[in-house]
All heavy atoms as TSV, in Angstrom:
chain	resi	resn	atom	element	x	y	z
A	1	LEU	N	N	0.823	-1.197	0.000
A	1	LEU	CA	C	0.000	0.000	0.000
A	1	LEU	C	C	0.866	1.260	0.000
A	1	LEU	O	O	0.554	2.205	-0.704
A	1	LEU	CB	C	-0.950	-0.008	1.186
A	1	LEU	CG	C	-1.912	1.170	1.281
A	1	LEU	CD1	C	-2.803	1.254	0.057
A	1	LEU	CD2	C	-2.756	1.054	2.526
A	2	GLU	N	N	1.959	1.256	0.765
A	2	GLU	CA	C	2.821	2.440	0.794
A	2	GLU	C	C	3.352	2.790	-0.591
A	2	GLU	O	O	3.417	3.958	-0.955
A	2	GLU	CB	C	3.989	2.234	1.762
A	2	GLU	CG	C	3.625	2.526	3.188
A	2	GLU	CD	C	4.843	2.456	4.092
A	2	GLU	OE1	O	5.921	2.913	3.686
A	2	GLU	OE2	O	4.705	1.938	5.200
A	3	SER	N	N	3.721	1.785	-1.375
A	3	SER	CA	C	4.238	2.075	-2.713
A	3	SER	C	C	3.151	2.662	-3.597
A	3	SER	O	O	3.412	3.519	-4.436
A	3	SER	CB	C	4.839	0.830	-3.353
A	3	SER	OG	O	3.829	-0.142	-3.558
A	4	GLU	N	N	1.906	2.235	-3.440
A	4	GLU	CA	C	0.794	2.797	-4.214
A	4	GLU	C	C	0.536	4.245	-3.812
A	4	GLU	O	O	0.295	5.091	-4.666
A	4	GLU	CB	C	-0.475	1.963	-4.028
A	4	GLU	CG	C	-0.433	0.632	-4.724
A	4	GLU	CD	C	-0.235	0.782	-6.233
A	4	GLU	OE1	O	-1.008	1.505	-6.868
A	4	GLU	OE2	O	0.710	0.180	-6.758
A	5	VAL	N	N	0.579	4.535	-2.511
A	5	VAL	CA	C	0.395	5.913	-2.058
A	5	VAL	C	C	1.495	6.790	-2.614
A	5	VAL	O	O	1.243	7.889	-3.108
A	5	VAL	CB	C	0.341	5.991	-0.515
A	5	VAL	CG1	C	0.390	7.430	-0.041
A	5	VAL	CG2	C	-0.901	5.291	0.007
A	6	TYR	N	N	2.717	6.314	-2.595
A	6	TYR	CA	C	3.833	7.075	-3.143
A	6	TYR	C	C	3.626	7.323	-4.631
A	6	TYR	O	O	3.791	8.427	-5.123
A	6	TYR	CB	C	5.156	6.350	-2.909
A	6	TYR	CG	C	6.312	7.032	-3.600
A	6	TYR	CD1	C	6.868	8.190	-3.069
A	6	TYR	CD2	C	6.811	6.545	-4.799
A	6	TYR	CE1	C	7.907	8.840	-3.705
A	6	TYR	CE2	C	7.844	7.186	-5.444
A	6	TYR	CZ	C	8.390	8.330	-4.895
A	6	TYR	OH	O	9.415	8.967	-5.533
A	7	ARG	N	N	3.227	6.291	-5.351
A	7	ARG	CA	C	3.026	6.421	-6.787
A	7	ARG	C	C	1.929	7.450	-7.075
A	7	ARG	O	O	2.071	8.301	-7.934
A	7	ARG	CB	C	2.646	5.070	-7.394
A	7	ARG	CG	C	2.530	5.090	-8.910
A	7	ARG	CD	C	2.172	3.717	-9.447
A	7	ARG	NE	N	0.867	3.282	-9.026
A	7	ARG	CZ	C	-0.285	3.697	-9.556
A	7	ARG	NH1	N	-0.291	4.585	-10.507
A	7	ARG	NH2	N	-1.440	3.232	-9.119
A	8	LEU	N	N	0.838	7.385	-6.337
A	8	LEU	CA	C	-0.248	8.343	-6.531
A	8	LEU	C	C	0.185	9.747	-6.143
A	8	LEU	O	O	-0.124	10.718	-6.821
A	8	LEU	CB	C	-1.473	7.925	-5.738
A	8	LEU	CG	C	-2.200	6.694	-6.257
A	8	LEU	CD1	C	-3.285	6.263	-5.282
A	8	LEU	CD2	C	-2.780	6.946	-7.632
A	9	ASN	N	N	0.910	9.857	-5.051
A	9	ASN	CA	C	1.394	11.167	-4.603
A	9	ASN	C	C	2.312	11.779	-5.641
A	9	ASN	O	O	2.253	12.960	-5.922
A	9	ASN	CB	C	2.140	11.011	-3.275
A	9	ASN	CG	C	1.627	11.936	-2.219
A	9	ASN	OD1	O	0.664	12.658	-2.417
A	9	ASN	ND2	N	2.289	11.930	-1.089
A	10	LYS	N	N	3.169	10.976	-6.209
A	10	LYS	CA	C	4.112	11.465	-7.200
A	10	LYS	C	C	3.377	11.980	-8.437
A	10	LYS	O	O	3.839	12.892	-9.109
A	10	LYS	CB	C	5.071	10.333	-7.584
A	10	LYS	CG	C	6.196	10.746	-8.464
A	10	LYS	CD	C	7.127	9.579	-8.680
A	10	LYS	CE	C	8.250	9.972	-9.622
A	10	LYS	NZ	N	9.070	8.839	-9.979
A	11	ALA	N	N	2.221	11.425	-8.718
A	11	ALA	CA	C	1.472	11.770	-9.915
A	11	ALA	C	C	0.437	12.869	-9.676
A	11	ALA	O	O	-0.247	13.258	-10.608
A	11	ALA	CB	C	0.781	10.526	-10.450
A	12	ALA	N	N	0.325	13.397	-8.469
A	12	ALA	CA	C	-0.730	14.364	-8.152
A	12	ALA	C	C	-0.645	15.623	-9.006
A	12	ALA	O	O	-1.649	16.080	-9.558
A	12	ALA	CB	C	-0.696	14.723	-6.666
A	13	ALA	N	N	0.528	16.188	-9.144
A	13	ALA	CA	C	0.676	17.407	-9.947
A	13	ALA	C	C	0.344	17.127	-11.407
A	13	ALA	O	O	-0.315	17.931	-12.066
A	13	ALA	CB	C	2.090	17.971	-9.815
A	14	GLU	N	N	0.771	15.995	-11.900
A	14	GLU	CA	C	0.471	15.625	-13.281
A	14	GLU	C	C	-1.029	15.411	-13.468
A	14	GLU	O	O	-1.595	15.796	-14.487
A	14	GLU	CB	C	1.242	14.367	-13.678
A	14	GLU	CG	C	1.033	13.934	-15.110
A	14	GLU	CD	C	1.536	14.950	-16.127
A	14	GLU	OE1	O	2.376	15.798	-15.799
A	14	GLU	OE2	O	1.066	14.896	-17.281
A	15	LEU	N	N	-1.678	14.823	-12.486
A	15	LEU	CA	C	-3.124	14.637	-12.542
A	15	LEU	C	C	-3.833	15.988	-12.629
A	15	LEU	O	O	-4.721	16.182	-13.453
A	15	LEU	CB	C	-3.608	13.863	-11.312
A	15	LEU	CG	C	-5.085	13.559	-11.232
A	15	LEU	CD1	C	-5.504	12.645	-12.382
A	15	LEU	CD2	C	-5.408	12.908	-9.900
A	16	ALA	N	N	-3.422	16.933	-11.810
A	16	ALA	CA	C	-4.015	18.272	-11.850
A	16	ALA	C	C	-3.727	18.950	-13.187
A	16	ALA	O	O	-4.598	19.606	-13.758
A	16	ALA	CB	C	-3.486	19.124	-10.702
A	17	ARG	N	N	-2.526	18.776	-13.690
A	17	ARG	CA	C	-2.114	19.417	-14.939
A	17	ARG	C	C	-2.937	18.921	-16.131
A	17	ARG	O	O	-3.211	19.672	-17.058
A	17	ARG	CB	C	-0.625	19.145	-15.185
A	17	ARG	CG	C	0.017	19.961	-16.248
A	17	ARG	CD	C	1.537	19.807	-16.361
A	17	ARG	NE	N	2.233	18.886	-15.494
A	17	ARG	CZ	C	2.752	19.180	-14.295
A	17	ARG	NH1	N	2.621	20.394	-13.797
A	17	ARG	NH2	N	3.383	18.276	-13.577
A	18	THR	N	N	-3.346	17.657	-16.085
A	18	THR	CA	C	-4.028	17.057	-17.233
A	18	THR	C	C	-5.530	16.904	-17.020
A	18	THR	O	O	-6.194	16.237	-17.813
A	18	THR	CB	C	-3.414	15.685	-17.562
A	18	THR	OG1	O	-3.537	14.833	-16.425
A	18	THR	CG2	C	-1.948	15.820	-17.951
A	19	SER	N	N	-6.068	17.514	-15.971
A	19	SER	CA	C	-7.498	17.402	-15.678
A	19	SER	C	C	-8.184	18.753	-15.750
A	19	SER	O	O	-7.562	19.789	-15.540
A	19	SER	CB	C	-7.698	16.834	-14.266
A	19	SER	OG	O	-7.136	15.550	-14.158
A	20	ASP	N	N	-9.472	18.725	-16.022
A	20	ASP	CA	C	-10.303	19.922	-15.957
A	20	ASP	C	C	-11.050	19.992	-14.637
A	20	ASP	O	O	-11.358	21.060	-14.144
A	20	ASP	CB	C	-11.309	19.953	-17.097
A	20	ASP	CG	C	-10.639	20.111	-18.446
A	20	ASP	OD1	O	-9.617	20.821	-18.522
A	20	ASP	OD2	O	-11.133	19.520	-19.418
A	21	ILE	N	N	-11.351	18.801	-14.090
A	21	ILE	CA	C	-12.057	18.702	-12.811
A	21	ILE	C	C	-11.309	17.713	-11.933
A	21	ILE	O	O	-10.965	16.618	-12.379
A	21	ILE	CB	C	-13.512	18.220	-12.996
A	21	ILE	CG1	C	-14.274	19.181	-13.907
A	21	ILE	CG2	C	-14.215	18.082	-11.652
A	21	ILE	CD1	C	-15.644	18.675	-14.322
A	22	LEU	N	N	-11.066	18.103	-10.691
A	22	LEU	CA	C	-10.363	17.256	-9.730
A	22	LEU	C	C	-11.287	17.068	-8.534
A	22	LEU	O	O	-11.681	18.049	-7.900
A	22	LEU	CB	C	-9.063	17.936	-9.311
A	22	LEU	CG	C	-8.170	17.221	-8.331
A	22	LEU	CD1	C	-7.664	15.910	-8.929
A	22	LEU	CD2	C	-7.011	18.110	-7.951
A	23	ILE	N	N	-11.662	15.833	-8.252
A	23	ILE	CA	C	-12.537	15.535	-7.120
A	23	ILE	C	C	-11.741	14.725	-6.110
A	23	ILE	O	O	-11.175	13.682	-6.454
A	23	ILE	CB	C	-13.782	14.754	-7.563
A	23	ILE	CG1	C	-14.575	15.568	-8.582
A	23	ILE	CG2	C	-14.648	14.403	-6.354
A	23	ILE	CD1	C	-15.725	14.820	-9.225
A	24	THR	N	N	-11.682	15.224	-4.874
A	24	THR	CA	C	-10.995	14.502	-3.812
A	24	THR	C	C	-11.978	14.233	-2.679
A	24	THR	O	O	-12.983	14.920	-2.538
A	24	THR	CB	C	-9.783	15.289	-3.274
A	24	THR	OG1	O	-10.239	16.524	-2.723
A	24	THR	CG2	C	-8.768	15.561	-4.373
A	25	CYS	N	N	-11.672	13.237	-1.899
A	25	CYS	CA	C	-12.478	12.897	-0.727
A	25	CYS	C	C	-11.501	12.479	0.363
A	25	CYS	O	O	-11.227	11.299	0.557
A	25	CYS	CB	C	-13.449	11.772	-1.079
A	25	CYS	SG	S	-14.651	11.445	0.234
A	26	LEU	N	N	-10.966	13.461	1.045
A	26	LEU	CA	C	-9.909	13.233	2.026
A	26	LEU	C	C	-10.486	13.279	3.442
A	26	LEU	O	O	-11.397	14.062	3.710
A	26	LEU	CB	C	-8.799	14.262	1.827
A	26	LEU	CG	C	-8.168	14.171	0.431
A	26	LEU	CD1	C	-7.391	15.417	0.097
A	26	LEU	CD2	C	-7.299	12.939	0.337
A	27	PRO	N	N	-9.962	12.461	4.350
A	27	PRO	CA	C	-10.582	12.296	5.659
A	27	PRO	C	C	-10.372	13.430	6.662
A	27	PRO	O	O	-11.168	13.592	7.576
A	27	PRO	CB	C	-9.958	11.003	6.184
A	27	PRO	CG	C	-8.624	10.946	5.507
A	27	PRO	CD	C	-8.844	11.554	4.148
A	28	THR	N	N	-9.307	14.199	6.506
A	28	THR	CA	C	-9.020	15.248	7.488
A	28	THR	C	C	-8.543	16.517	6.797
A	28	THR	O	O	-8.099	16.479	5.643
A	28	THR	CB	C	-7.917	14.812	8.476
A	28	THR	OG1	O	-6.697	14.655	7.746
A	28	THR	CG2	C	-8.271	13.532	9.214
A	29	THR	N	N	-8.606	17.610	7.515
A	29	THR	CA	C	-8.085	18.871	7.008
A	29	THR	C	C	-6.594	18.755	6.743
A	29	THR	O	O	-6.083	19.266	5.742
A	29	THR	CB	C	-8.363	19.999	8.015
A	29	THR	OG1	O	-9.768	20.083	8.214
A	29	THR	CG2	C	-7.855	21.330	7.520
A	30	GLU	N	N	-5.890	18.054	7.619
A	30	GLU	CA	C	-4.444	17.889	7.467
A	30	GLU	C	C	-4.111	17.117	6.193
A	30	GLU	O	O	-3.184	17.477	5.471
A	30	GLU	CB	C	-3.848	17.192	8.693
A	30	GLU	CG	C	-3.856	18.044	9.940
A	30	GLU	CD	C	-5.238	18.149	10.610
A	30	GLU	OE1	O	-6.137	17.318	10.327
A	30	GLU	OE2	O	-5.412	19.081	11.404
A	31	SER	N	N	-4.866	16.051	5.906
A	31	SER	CA	C	-4.595	15.281	4.698
A	31	SER	C	C	-4.927	16.093	3.450
A	31	SER	O	O	-4.245	15.999	2.432
A	31	SER	CB	C	-5.341	13.947	4.703
A	31	SER	OG	O	-6.740	14.142	4.749
A	32	MET	N	N	-5.963	16.926	3.534
A	32	MET	CA	C	-6.300	17.801	2.417
A	32	MET	C	C	-5.167	18.796	2.166
A	32	MET	O	O	-4.735	18.992	1.033
A	32	MET	CB	C	-7.602	18.547	2.700
A	32	MET	CG	C	-8.036	19.447	1.554
A	32	MET	SD	S	-9.534	20.354	1.906
A	32	MET	CE	C	-8.901	21.622	2.990
A	33	HIS	N	N	-4.684	19.401	3.233
A	33	HIS	CA	C	-3.598	20.368	3.105
A	33	HIS	C	C	-2.363	19.714	2.497
A	33	HIS	O	O	-1.725	20.272	1.606
A	33	HIS	CB	C	-3.279	20.974	4.474
A	33	HIS	CG	C	-2.327	22.114	4.403
A	33	HIS	ND1	N	-0.986	21.963	4.632
A	33	HIS	CD2	C	-2.523	23.419	4.107
A	33	HIS	CE1	C	-0.387	23.129	4.476
A	33	HIS	NE2	N	-1.298	24.031	4.159
A	34	GLU	N	N	-2.018	18.536	2.950
A	34	GLU	CA	C	-0.846	17.822	2.436
A	34	GLU	C	C	-1.034	17.466	0.956
A	34	GLU	O	O	-0.116	17.614	0.158
A	34	GLU	CB	C	-0.592	16.552	3.249
A	34	GLU	CG	C	0.583	15.745	2.773
A	34	GLU	CD	C	1.931	16.438	2.942
A	34	GLU	OE1	O	2.044	17.354	3.771
A	34	GLU	OE2	O	2.871	16.063	2.215
A	35	ALA	N	N	-2.218	17.003	0.596
A	35	ALA	CA	C	-2.469	16.601	-0.791
A	35	ALA	C	C	-2.363	17.775	-1.758
A	35	ALA	O	O	-1.946	17.618	-2.897
A	35	ALA	CB	C	-3.851	15.960	-0.906
A	36	PHE	N	N	-2.726	18.958	-1.288
A	36	PHE	CA	C	-2.694	20.112	-2.174
A	36	PHE	C	C	-1.388	20.888	-2.100
A	36	PHE	O	O	-0.855	21.298	-3.126
A	36	PHE	CB	C	-3.882	21.038	-1.888
A	36	PHE	CG	C	-5.164	20.490	-2.443
A	36	PHE	CD1	C	-5.939	19.627	-1.701
A	36	PHE	CD2	C	-5.560	20.821	-3.721
A	36	PHE	CE1	C	-7.109	19.088	-2.222
A	36	PHE	CE2	C	-6.720	20.301	-4.257
A	36	PHE	CZ	C	-7.504	19.428	-3.504
A	37	THR	N	N	-0.859	21.097	-0.906
A	37	THR	CA	C	0.304	21.967	-0.763
A	37	THR	C	C	1.591	21.237	-0.431
A	37	THR	O	O	2.643	21.868	-0.365
A	37	THR	CB	C	0.052	23.047	0.315
A	37	THR	OG1	O	-0.086	22.409	1.585
A	37	THR	CG2	C	-1.184	23.856	0.000
A	38	GLY	N	N	1.524	19.938	-0.224
A	38	GLY	CA	C	2.721	19.161	0.084
A	38	GLY	C	C	3.693	19.162	-1.090
A	38	GLY	O	O	3.376	19.639	-2.187
A	39	PRO	N	N	4.892	18.632	-0.881
A	39	PRO	CA	C	5.933	18.681	-1.908
A	39	PRO	C	C	5.537	18.027	-3.226
A	39	PRO	O	O	6.045	18.384	-4.281
A	39	PRO	CB	C	7.122	17.979	-1.270
A	39	PRO	CG	C	6.605	17.284	-0.069
A	39	PRO	CD	C	5.321	17.946	0.320
A	40	ASN	N	N	4.640	17.074	-3.190
A	40	ASN	CA	C	4.178	16.415	-4.418
A	40	ASN	C	C	2.684	16.635	-4.618
A	40	ASN	O	O	2.002	15.808	-5.214
A	40	ASN	CB	C	4.482	14.919	-4.373
A	40	ASN	CG	C	5.964	14.655	-4.335
A	40	ASN	OD1	O	6.712	15.197	-5.136
A	40	ASN	ND2	N	6.405	13.851	-3.396
A	41	GLY	N	N	2.180	17.736	-4.107
A	41	GLY	CA	C	0.744	17.986	-4.129
A	41	GLY	C	C	0.201	18.431	-5.474
A	41	GLY	O	O	0.912	18.540	-6.466
A	42	PHE	N	N	-1.099	18.716	-5.464
A	42	PHE	CA	C	-1.805	19.100	-6.681
A	42	PHE	C	C	-1.463	20.508	-7.172
A	42	PHE	O	O	-1.511	20.778	-8.359
A	42	PHE	CB	C	-3.321	19.036	-6.449
A	42	PHE	CG	C	-3.838	17.660	-6.203
A	42	PHE	CD1	C	-4.348	17.304	-4.971
A	42	PHE	CD2	C	-3.842	16.716	-7.220
A	42	PHE	CE1	C	-4.840	16.028	-4.749
A	42	PHE	CE2	C	-4.326	15.441	-7.013
A	42	PHE	CZ	C	-4.831	15.093	-5.766
A	43	LEU	N	N	-1.140	21.429	-6.257
A	43	LEU	CA	C	-0.976	22.828	-6.646
A	43	LEU	C	C	0.062	23.094	-7.734
A	43	LEU	O	O	-0.181	23.930	-8.600
A	43	LEU	CB	C	-0.708	23.698	-5.423
A	43	LEU	CG	C	-1.916	23.935	-4.518
A	43	LEU	CD1	C	-1.545	24.844	-3.363
A	43	LEU	CD2	C	-3.083	24.522	-5.292
A	44	PRO	N	N	1.203	22.415	-7.751
A	44	PRO	CA	C	2.144	22.683	-8.830
A	44	PRO	C	C	1.574	22.410	-10.229
A	44	PRO	O	O	2.019	22.985	-11.201
A	44	PRO	CB	C	3.328	21.759	-8.535
A	44	PRO	CG	C	3.265	21.553	-7.063
A	44	PRO	CD	C	1.789	21.522	-6.741
A	45	GLY	N	N	0.583	21.550	-10.308
A	45	GLY	CA	C	-0.023	21.239	-11.598
A	45	GLY	C	C	-1.312	21.985	-11.871
A	45	GLY	O	O	-1.898	21.853	-12.940
A	46	ALA	N	N	-1.752	22.790	-10.908
A	46	ALA	CA	C	-3.004	23.527	-11.085
A	46	ALA	C	C	-2.874	24.529	-12.225
A	46	ALA	O	O	-1.814	25.084	-12.459
A	46	ALA	CB	C	-3.374	24.244	-9.785
A	47	HIS	N	N	-3.967	24.731	-12.929
A	47	HIS	CA	C	-3.976	25.655	-14.061
A	47	HIS	C	C	-5.279	26.450	-14.046
A	47	HIS	O	O	-6.248	26.063	-13.392
A	47	HIS	CB	C	-3.833	24.892	-15.382
A	47	HIS	CG	C	-4.898	23.843	-15.563
A	47	HIS	ND1	N	-6.138	24.120	-16.088
A	47	HIS	CD2	C	-4.891	22.524	-15.256
A	47	HIS	CE1	C	-6.854	23.017	-16.124
A	47	HIS	NE2	N	-6.122	22.032	-15.617
A	48	LYS	N	N	-5.281	27.537	-14.761
A	48	LYS	CA	C	-6.463	28.368	-14.851
A	48	LYS	C	C	-7.617	27.530	-15.411
A	48	LYS	O	O	-7.448	26.832	-16.403
A	48	LYS	CB	C	-6.203	29.568	-15.759
A	48	LYS	CG	C	-7.350	30.539	-15.807
A	48	LYS	CD	C	-7.011	31.753	-16.619
A	48	LYS	CE	C	-8.189	32.709	-16.599
A	48	LYS	NZ	N	-7.869	33.982	-17.202
A	49	GLY	N	N	-8.757	27.581	-14.725
A	49	GLY	CA	C	-9.927	26.837	-15.159
A	49	GLY	C	C	-10.094	25.491	-14.470
A	49	GLY	O	O	-11.134	24.854	-14.627
A	50	LEU	N	N	-9.088	25.032	-13.719
A	50	LEU	CA	C	-9.212	23.767	-13.002
A	50	LEU	C	C	-10.274	23.906	-11.921
A	50	LEU	O	O	-10.238	24.832	-11.115
A	50	LEU	CB	C	-7.878	23.370	-12.361
A	50	LEU	CG	C	-7.886	22.097	-11.511
A	50	LEU	CD1	C	-8.184	20.867	-12.366
A	50	LEU	CD2	C	-6.555	21.938	-10.782
A	51	VAL	N	N	-11.232	22.993	-11.900
A	51	VAL	CA	C	-12.280	22.978	-10.888
A	51	VAL	C	C	-11.909	21.902	-9.875
A	51	VAL	O	O	-11.656	20.755	-10.250
A	51	VAL	CB	C	-13.659	22.661	-11.508
A	51	VAL	CG1	C	-14.722	22.525	-10.427
A	51	VAL	CG2	C	-14.038	23.731	-12.516
A	52	VAL	N	N	-11.873	22.278	-8.591
A	52	VAL	CA	C	-11.536	21.336	-7.534
A	52	VAL	C	C	-12.736	21.186	-6.611
A	52	VAL	O	O	-13.281	22.168	-6.122
A	52	VAL	CB	C	-10.317	21.814	-6.722
A	52	VAL	CG1	C	-10.008	20.845	-5.590
A	52	VAL	CG2	C	-9.109	21.988	-7.633
A	53	VAL	N	N	-13.149	19.931	-6.385
A	53	VAL	CA	C	-14.255	19.627	-5.492
A	53	VAL	C	C	-13.711	18.708	-4.406
A	53	VAL	O	O	-13.264	17.601	-4.696
A	53	VAL	CB	C	-15.413	18.919	-6.243
A	53	VAL	CG1	C	-16.546	18.593	-5.291
A	53	VAL	CG2	C	-15.885	19.758	-7.415
A	54	GLU	N	N	-13.720	19.171	-3.159
A	54	GLU	CA	C	-13.265	18.359	-2.013
A	54	GLU	C	C	-14.507	17.909	-1.269
A	54	GLU	O	O	-15.290	18.722	-0.789
A	54	GLU	CB	C	-12.329	19.168	-1.115
A	54	GLU	CG	C	-12.067	18.597	0.263
A	54	GLU	CD	C	-11.701	17.117	0.297
A	54	GLU	OE1	O	-11.014	16.607	-0.607
A	54	GLU	OE2	O	-12.120	16.447	1.244
A	55	MET	N	N	-14.710	16.598	-1.161
A	55	MET	CA	C	-15.926	16.050	-0.581
A	55	MET	C	C	-15.709	15.363	0.761
A	55	MET	O	O	-16.607	14.720	1.283
A	55	MET	CB	C	-16.543	15.053	-1.572
A	55	MET	CG	C	-16.890	15.719	-2.887
A	55	MET	SD	S	-17.461	14.573	-4.153
A	55	MET	CE	C	-18.801	13.749	-3.319
A	56	GLY	N	N	-14.527	15.496	1.324
A	56	GLY	CA	C	-14.193	14.775	2.548
A	56	GLY	C	C	-14.680	15.440	3.811
A	56	GLY	O	O	-15.386	16.459	3.783
A	57	ALA	N	N	-14.258	14.886	4.922
A	57	ALA	CA	C	-14.682	15.350	6.241
A	57	ALA	C	C	-13.907	16.571	6.702
A	57	ALA	O	O	-14.325	17.257	7.633
A	57	ALA	CB	C	-14.513	14.230	7.271
A	58	GLY	N	N	-12.785	16.854	6.076
A	58	GLY	CA	C	-11.986	18.021	6.434
A	58	GLY	C	C	-12.674	19.279	5.936
A	58	GLY	O	O	-13.772	19.251	5.410
A	59	GLY	N	N	-12.012	20.393	6.086
A	59	GLY	CA	C	-12.583	21.632	5.607
A	59	GLY	C	C	-11.491	22.626	5.307
A	59	GLY	O	O	-10.381	22.507	5.796
A	60	SER	N	N	-11.787	23.604	4.478
A	60	SER	CA	C	-10.767	24.584	4.103
A	60	SER	C	C	-10.734	25.761	5.050
A	60	SER	O	O	-9.908	26.652	4.903
A	60	SER	CB	C	-11.018	25.064	2.673
A	60	SER	OG	O	-12.279	25.698	2.603
A	61	ARG	N	N	-11.608	25.811	6.051
A	61	ARG	CA	C	-11.606	26.951	6.971
A	61	ARG	C	C	-10.282	27.078	7.707
A	61	ARG	O	O	-9.843	28.182	8.003
A	61	ARG	CB	C	-12.752	26.833	7.975
A	61	ARG	CG	C	-14.080	27.187	7.361
A	61	ARG	CD	C	-15.124	27.133	8.390
A	61	ARG	NE	N	-15.310	25.725	8.766
A	61	ARG	CZ	C	-16.417	25.230	9.238
A	61	ARG	NH1	N	-17.442	26.000	9.441
A	61	ARG	NH2	N	-16.515	23.956	9.538
A	62	ARG	N	N	-9.632	25.966	8.018
A	62	ARG	CA	C	-8.360	26.034	8.731
A	62	ARG	C	C	-7.225	26.386	7.790
A	62	ARG	O	O	-6.146	26.737	8.215
A	62	ARG	CB	C	-8.066	24.696	9.406
A	62	ARG	CG	C	-8.972	24.498	10.610
A	62	ARG	CD	C	-8.659	23.246	11.361
A	62	ARG	NE	N	-7.284	23.230	11.822
A	62	ARG	CZ	C	-6.694	22.128	12.276
A	62	ARG	NH1	N	-7.346	21.007	12.320
A	62	ARG	NH2	N	-5.452	22.168	12.680
A	63	HIS	N	N	-7.458	26.280	6.499
A	63	HIS	CA	C	-6.451	26.591	5.497
A	63	HIS	C	C	-7.105	27.460	4.434
A	63	HIS	O	O	-7.367	27.018	3.321
A	63	HIS	CB	C	-5.899	25.307	4.875
A	63	HIS	CG	C	-5.272	24.415	5.884
A	63	HIS	ND1	N	-4.059	24.688	6.461
A	63	HIS	CD2	C	-5.705	23.270	6.459
A	63	HIS	CE1	C	-3.763	23.727	7.334
A	63	HIS	NE2	N	-4.745	22.881	7.359
A	64	PRO	N	N	-7.377	28.723	4.779
A	64	PRO	CA	C	-8.137	29.587	3.863
A	64	PRO	C	C	-7.461	29.840	2.529
A	64	PRO	O	O	-8.108	30.275	1.595
A	64	PRO	CB	C	-8.304	30.885	4.651
A	64	PRO	CG	C	-7.250	30.875	5.699
A	64	PRO	CD	C	-6.972	29.423	5.988
A	65	GLY	N	N	-6.185	29.549	2.398
A	65	GLY	CA	C	-5.514	29.759	1.129
A	65	GLY	C	C	-5.843	28.713	0.086
A	65	GLY	O	O	-5.475	28.835	-1.070
A	66	LEU	N	N	-6.548	27.670	0.471
A	66	LEU	CA	C	-6.859	26.621	-0.492
A	66	LEU	C	C	-8.130	26.930	-1.237
A	66	LEU	O	O	-9.084	27.383	-0.793
A	66	LEU	CB	C	-7.014	25.260	0.214
A	66	LEU	CG	C	-5.735	24.705	0.814
A	66	LEU	CD1	C	-6.013	23.371	1.493
A	66	LEU	CD2	C	-4.688	24.515	-0.249
């Protein structure tokens, strides 16, 4: 499982770069923050027009920059 998480994490920016809509369902605010702003997160691949929908239990109130 760890190797799969690493593989997916490594591909996060590329996924954002090649998508128009990104839907995530992350369990905590911390995991959401890491997925987007971490070293291999989605933000480096974000582009104008990318729509992001976060459906998890976390929230962006603790990280208003997201």
